RODO-2510 file (C-alpha; in nm, 4 decimals, decimal comma):
residues 103
     n   res          X          Y          Z
     1     m    -0,7636     0,4530     0,3970
     2     d    -0,4823     0,6599     0,2530
     3     a    -0,1829     0,5390     0,0552
     4     t     0,1056     0,7782    -0,0008
     5     f     0,3791     0,7084    -0,2535
     6     k     0,7056     0,8965    -0,1970
     7     r     1,0074     0,9598    -0,4139
     8     a     1,3010     1,2012    -0,4124
     9     e     1,2665     1,2987    -0,7804
    10     l     0,9707     1,3088    -1,0169
    11     d     0,9768     1,0637    -1,3075
    12     s     1,0175     1,1626    -1,6742
    13     d     0,6463     1,2579    -1,6861
    14     n     0,6875     1,4782    -1,3737
    15     i     0,4773     1,2506    -1,1531
    16     v     0,5381     1,0314    -0,8489
    17     v     0,3138     0,7459    -0,9633
    18     d     0,0428     0,6850    -1,2216
    19     i    -0,2551     0,7519    -0,9953
    20     g    -0,4888     0,5519    -1,2191
    21     l    -0,2742     0,2385    -1,1938
    22     a    -0,2154     0,2980    -0,8218
    23     t    -0,5897     0,3265    -0,7592
    24     q    -0,6624     0,0158    -0,9645
    25     e    -0,4035    -0,1955    -0,7802
    26     l    -0,5005    -0,0562    -0,4396
    27     n    -0,8632    -0,1516    -0,5073
    28     k    -0,7485    -0,5068    -0,5859
    29     v    -0,5535    -0,5259    -0,2596
    30     l    -0,8456    -0,3894    -0,0565
    31     a    -1,0998    -0,6207    -0,2222
    32     a    -0,9484    -0,9095    -0,0253
    33     f    -1,0632    -0,7434     0,2995
    34     n    -1,4128    -0,6239     0,2075
    35     y    -1,6850    -0,7594     0,4350
    36     r    -1,4564    -1,0116     0,6019
    37     n    -1,3741    -1,0815     0,9635
    38     l    -0,9961    -1,1104     0,9385
    39     d    -0,9813    -1,3163     1,2558
    40     e    -1,1750    -1,5869     1,0708
    41     e    -0,9479    -1,5894     0,7632
    42     p    -0,7147    -1,8943     0,7599
    43     q    -0,4216    -1,6920     0,6207
    44     f    -0,4326    -1,4678     0,9284
    45     a    -0,4674    -1,7439     1,1887
    46     g    -0,2752    -1,6605     1,5043
    47     i    -0,2053    -1,3017     1,3946
    48     n    -0,3235    -0,9988     1,5893
    49     t    -0,4762    -0,8144     1,2924
    50     s    -0,4359    -0,4697     1,4477
    51     t    -0,4863    -0,1563     1,2440
    52     e    -0,1092    -0,1119     1,2344
    53     w    -0,0533    -0,4683     1,1140
    54     l    -0,3169    -0,4258     0,8436
    55     a    -0,1522    -0,1007     0,7284
    56     k     0,1803    -0,2868     0,7039
    57     h     0,0187    -0,5747     0,5170
    58     i    -0,1348    -0,3346     0,2630
    59     a     0,1966    -0,1459     0,2234
    60     d     0,3760    -0,4769     0,1627
    61     q     0,1171    -0,5775    -0,0981
    62     l     0,1589    -0,2422    -0,2753
    63     a     0,5369    -0,2848    -0,2676
    64     d     0,4916    -0,6224    -0,4369
    65     k     0,2723    -0,4593    -0,7028
    66     i     0,5445    -0,2008    -0,7696
    67     s     0,8085    -0,4725    -0,7938
    68     e     0,5893    -0,6651    -1,0414
    69     g     0,5516    -0,3529    -1,2578
    70     a     0,1759    -0,3249    -1,2012
    71     l     0,2043     0,0483    -1,1251
    72     g     0,4097     0,1160    -1,4374
    73     e     0,7814     0,1396    -1,5002
    74     g     0,8027     0,4865    -1,3461
    75     a     0,6903     0,3458    -1,0116
    76     h     1,0219     0,1648    -0,9750
    77     g     1,1610     0,5030    -0,8619
    78     i     0,9323     0,5179    -0,5587
    79     d     1,1360     0,5355    -0,2379
    80     a     0,8646     0,4679     0,0209
    81     i     0,4993     0,3837     0,0763
    82     a     0,2911     0,5042     0,3707
    83     v    -0,0499     0,3538     0,4470
    84     t    -0,2888     0,5127     0,6971
    85     l    -0,6086     0,3427     0,8110
    86     h    -0,8786     0,5578     0,9700
    87     e    -1,0733     0,3866     1,2460
    88     s    -1,2881     0,6961     1,2992
    89     h    -1,2719     1,0720     1,2494
    90     v    -1,0431     1,1021     1,5533
    91     a    -0,8413     0,7785     1,5493
    92     w    -0,6081     0,6382     1,2857
    93     a    -0,2867     0,4430     1,2587
    94     g    -0,0388     0,3874     0,9851
    95     y     0,2762     0,2230     0,8648
    96     e     0,5526     0,3459     0,6364
    97     r     0,8093     0,1308     0,4614
    98     a     1,1070     0,2078     0,2449
    99     l     1,1507     0,0527    -0,0984
   100     r     1,4677    -0,0351    -0,2780
   101     s     1,4667     0,1687    -0,5932
   102     s     1,5676    -0,0194    -0,9046
   103     g     1,6047     0,2855    -1,1221
***
């Protein structure tokens, strides 16, 4: 699983995102999926939990974390998030979403 954070300009510390905070919050998002059959989870009832859908779901969760400030104030300048899920060494799918920058 890869998460890419994109922005047009580096923040005041010359970074895109605090990688420590991003890793911490990504681990929290992914913990909800560890060792679970998503088709048996009530919150996903009736949803085709494809790799692409799961990538979108993770990107949306990360966007929420940015909005909440969990990735630090500098993360509010992030323009987009891309999530890629690797099914094997030769097959992967991903999703990219834009964010509204608040400064």
